[in-house]
C-alpha positions as CSV (number, residue, x, y, z in Angstrom):
1,M,12.3,-26.8,7.7
2,S,15.7,-25.6,6.4
3,H,18.4,-28.2,6.0
4,I,21.9,-27.3,7.2
5,L,25.0,-29.2,6.2
6,L,27.5,-28.8,9.1
7,V,31.1,-29.6,7.9
8,D,33.8,-29.8,10.6
9,D,36.3,-32.5,11.6
10,D,35.7,-31.7,15.3
11,Q,33.1,-34.3,16.4
12,A,32.4,-32.6,19.7
13,L,31.8,-29.2,18.1
14,N,29.6,-30.8,15.4
15,D,27.5,-32.6,18.1
16,L,27.2,-29.4,20.1
17,L,26.1,-27.3,17.2
18,T,23.8,-30.0,15.8
19,T,22.0,-30.1,19.2
20,Y,21.7,-26.3,19.3
21,L,20.6,-25.9,15.7
22,S,18.1,-28.8,16.0
23,N,16.5,-27.0,18.9
24,E,16.1,-24.0,16.7
25,D,14.0,-26.0,14.2
26,F,16.7,-26.8,11.7
27,E,17.4,-30.1,10.1
28,V,21.1,-30.8,10.4
29,T,23.4,-33.2,8.5
30,Q,27.0,-33.6,9.6
31,A,30.1,-34.1,7.4
32,F,33.7,-34.3,8.7
33,N,35.7,-33.4,5.6
34,G,35.3,-31.7,2.3
35,E,34.9,-34.9,0.2
36,E,32.1,-36.1,2.4
37,A,30.5,-32.7,2.2
38,L,30.5,-32.6,-1.6
39,Q,29.0,-36.1,-1.7
40,K,26.1,-35.0,0.6
41,V,25.5,-32.0,-1.5
42,A,25.2,-34.2,-4.6
43,T,22.7,-36.5,-3.0
44,D,20.7,-34.4,-0.5
45,H,18.7,-31.2,-0.7
46,I,20.9,-28.7,1.3
47,D,19.7,-25.1,2.0
48,I,22.9,-23.8,3.6
49,I,26.4,-25.0,4.5
50,V,28.4,-24.2,7.6
51,L,32.0,-25.0,6.5
52,D,35.2,-25.1,8.5
53,I,38.4,-24.3,6.8
54,M,40.9,-26.5,8.6
55,M,40.0,-30.1,7.8
56,P,41.7,-33.3,6.6
57,I,41.4,-34.9,3.2
58,K,39.9,-31.7,1.6
59,N,40.0,-28.4,3.4
60,G,37.2,-25.8,3.4
61,I,38.8,-23.5,0.7
62,D,39.2,-26.4,-1.8
63,T,35.7,-27.6,-0.9
64,L,34.2,-24.2,-1.6
65,R,36.2,-23.9,-4.9
66,D,34.7,-27.2,-6.1
67,L,31.2,-26.3,-4.8
68,R,31.1,-23.0,-6.6
69,R,31.7,-24.6,-10.0
70,D,28.1,-25.5,-10.2
71,S,26.3,-24.6,-7.0
72,K,24.9,-21.4,-5.4
73,I,24.1,-23.0,-2.1
74,P,24.9,-20.4,0.6
75,V,28.0,-21.0,2.6
76,I,29.2,-19.6,6.0
77,M,32.9,-20.2,6.6
78,L,34.2,-21.0,10.1
79,T,37.7,-19.4,10.4
80,A,40.3,-19.1,13.1
81,K,40.2,-15.7,14.7
82,S,43.7,-14.8,13.6
83,E,43.4,-15.9,10.0
84,D,42.1,-12.8,8.2
85,I,43.5,-14.0,4.9
86,D,41.4,-17.2,5.0
87,R,38.3,-15.0,5.5
88,I,39.1,-12.9,2.5
89,I,40.0,-15.9,0.3
90,G,36.7,-17.6,1.3
91,L,34.7,-14.5,0.4
92,E,36.5,-14.0,-2.9
93,M,35.7,-17.6,-3.8
94,G,32.0,-17.1,-3.1
95,A,31.3,-17.6,0.6
96,D,28.3,-15.6,1.8
97,D,29.7,-14.8,5.2
98,Y,32.2,-16.0,7.8
99,L,32.2,-16.5,11.6
100,P,35.4,-16.8,13.7
101,K,35.9,-19.9,15.9
102,P,35.1,-20.6,18.6
103,C,31.7,-19.4,17.4
104,N,28.7,-18.4,19.5
105,P,25.8,-20.7,18.5
106,R,23.3,-17.9,18.9
107,E,25.4,-15.7,16.5
108,L,25.6,-18.6,14.1
109,V,21.8,-19.0,14.1
110,A,21.4,-15.3,13.5
111,R,23.8,-15.5,10.5
112,I,22.1,-18.5,9.1
113,R,18.7,-17.0,9.3
114,A,19.9,-13.7,7.7
115,I,21.4,-15.6,4.8
116,L,18.3,-17.8,4.3
117,R,16.2,-14.7,4.1
118,R,18.1,-13.5,1.1
119,S,18.7,-17.0,-0.4
120,N,17.0,-17.7,-3.7
121,T,15.7,-21.3,-3.2
122,P,13.1,-20.9,-0.4
123,L,11.7,-17.7,-1.9
124,A,11.5,-19.1,-5.4
125,E,9.7,-22.2,-4.1
126,Q,7.2,-20.1,-2.2
127,D,6.6,-18.1,-5.4
128,N,5.9,-21.2,-7.4
129,A,3.7,-22.7,-4.7
130,S,1.5,-19.6,-4.1
131,G,0.8,-18.9,-7.8
132,T,2.0,-15.3,-7.7
133,K,-0.2,-13.0,-9.7
134,E,1.2,-11.3,-12.8
135,H,1.1,-7.8,-11.4
136,D,3.0,-9.0,-8.3
137,K,5.7,-10.5,-10.6
138,E,6.0,-7.2,-12.4
139,A,6.3,-5.4,-9.1
140,S,9.3,-7.7,-8.2
141,L,11.2,-6.5,-11.3
142,I,13.8,-3.7,-11.1
143,N,15.2,-2.4,-14.4
144,V,18.0,0.0,-15.1
145,G,18.6,0.1,-18.8
146,D,19.2,-3.5,-20.0
147,L,20.0,-4.7,-16.4
148,E,17.1,-6.4,-14.8
149,I,16.7,-8.2,-11.5
150,N,13.8,-10.2,-10.3
151,T,13.6,-9.9,-6.5
152,A,11.0,-12.7,-6.2
153,R,13.1,-15.3,-7.9
154,F,16.6,-13.9,-7.1
155,E,17.5,-13.7,-10.8
156,A,19.6,-11.1,-12.5
157,K,20.3,-10.7,-16.2
158,Y,21.8,-8.1,-18.6
159,K,20.6,-8.0,-22.2
160,E,18.9,-11.3,-21.5
161,Q,22.2,-12.9,-20.4
162,P,21.9,-14.5,-16.9
163,I,24.2,-13.3,-14.2
164,T,25.1,-16.0,-11.7
165,L,25.3,-14.4,-8.2
166,T,25.6,-15.7,-4.7
167,G,22.9,-14.6,-2.2
168,A,25.1,-11.8,-0.8
169,E,26.0,-10.5,-4.3
170,F,22.4,-10.5,-5.4
171,K,21.3,-8.6,-2.3
172,L,24.2,-6.1,-2.8
173,L,23.1,-5.5,-6.4
174,Q,19.5,-5.1,-5.4
175,V,20.4,-2.5,-2.7
176,M,22.6,-0.6,-5.1
177,I,20.3,-0.7,-8.2
178,S,17.4,0.5,-6.0
179,Q,19.4,3.6,-5.0
180,P,21.2,4.7,-8.2
181,G,23.4,7.7,-7.9
182,K,23.5,7.6,-4.1
183,V,26.7,7.0,-2.1
184,L,26.1,4.1,0.2
185,S,28.3,3.7,3.2
186,K,30.0,0.4,4.0
187,A,28.2,0.5,7.4
188,Q,24.8,0.8,5.7
189,L,25.6,-1.9,3.1
190,S,26.7,-4.3,5.9
191,L,23.3,-3.8,7.6
192,D,21.3,-4.0,4.4
193,V,23.2,-6.8,2.7
194,L,24.6,-8.9,5.5
195,N,22.1,-8.0,8.2
196,R,24.8,-7.2,10.7
197,P,26.7,-4.1,11.9
198,L,30.0,-3.4,10.2
199,E,32.9,-4.7,12.4
200,A,36.3,-3.2,12.7
201,Y,38.7,-4.3,9.9
202,D,35.8,-6.2,8.3
203,R,36.3,-6.3,4.5
204,S,33.3,-8.4,3.7
205,I,31.5,-5.7,1.8
206,D,34.7,-4.8,-0.1
207,V,35.1,-8.3,-1.3
208,H,31.5,-8.8,-2.3
209,V,31.7,-5.6,-4.3
210,S,34.8,-6.8,-6.0
211,N,33.1,-10.1,-6.8
212,L,30.0,-8.4,-8.1
213,R,32.1,-6.2,-10.4
214,K,33.8,-9.2,-11.9
215,K,30.6,-11.0,-12.6
216,L,29.0,-7.9,-14.2
217,S,32.1,-7.5,-16.4
218,K,31.5,-11.1,-17.7
219,V,28.3,-9.8,-19.3
220,E,30.1,-6.7,-20.6
221,I,29.0,-4.2,-18.0
222,T,32.0,-1.9,-17.2
223,T,33.6,-2.4,-13.8
224,D,33.2,1.4,-13.3
225,I,29.5,0.9,-12.8
226,I,30.3,0.6,-9.0
227,S,32.6,3.4,-7.9
228,N,34.5,3.5,-4.6
229,I,34.1,6.9,-3.1
230,R,37.1,7.2,-0.8
231,G,36.1,7.5,2.9
232,Q,32.4,7.4,2.1
233,G,31.4,4.2,0.5
234,Y,30.2,2.9,-2.9
235,L,28.2,4.5,-5.7
236,F,26.2,2.7,-8.4
237,K,26.5,4.8,-11.6
238,H,23.3,3.9,-13.4
239,E,24.0,6.4,-16.2
240,L,26.8,4.2,-17.5
241,L,24.2,1.5,-18.4
242,S,22.4,4.1,-20.6
243,D,25.7,5.1,-22.2
244,E,26.4,1.5,-23.1
245,Q,23.2,1.2,-25.0
246,R,23.9,4.0,-27.4
């Protein structure tokens, strides 16, 4: 059973969502501010966090900043409908997705399940428990030059240097590295990476691409590896990895 940490200072909303999520076979723990949330992350096993932005003591943005210093736990941000800047900041800081408030509980469940499907922890545990055979492990590896991703363990590395990615960033890299040299539209990337249709004025994919470029650059992969094809989408230039090895 997946464990959700629900962080919102609205007691009534917390209780409503807790009841709904519990009926969907999730274990739910509540927190009412960012400080309390970080304490629960430190002491409990949490699979995913639903995090409101506007809270007392420590708001959602500051909480996410502190969390991302040493944790890859998936995060869905709850944002006010009119606050586009909060959504962008949340995504830039490592949130996996966002949902405007007031949120539809059914939509929240769909987003949670989509993120958990691409989250590293459950799949890695399943892999260890089942004793995956060597040829299955090899089949889960995708290599382009010295860039390697392990889709079973949700791990990425370049020239043996680990690349720390959120679930959304890893899935984005997996989709792009699997289709090198092909222009992928934002609409298709939204479906493949976020498991939802692209919405009007939705910049989630753009921000995830930007974050991925930054993290690849930290292991000395050129930011040009992912090119923005104006009006069409994004292109993964696999040939640049070969050039860098010469």
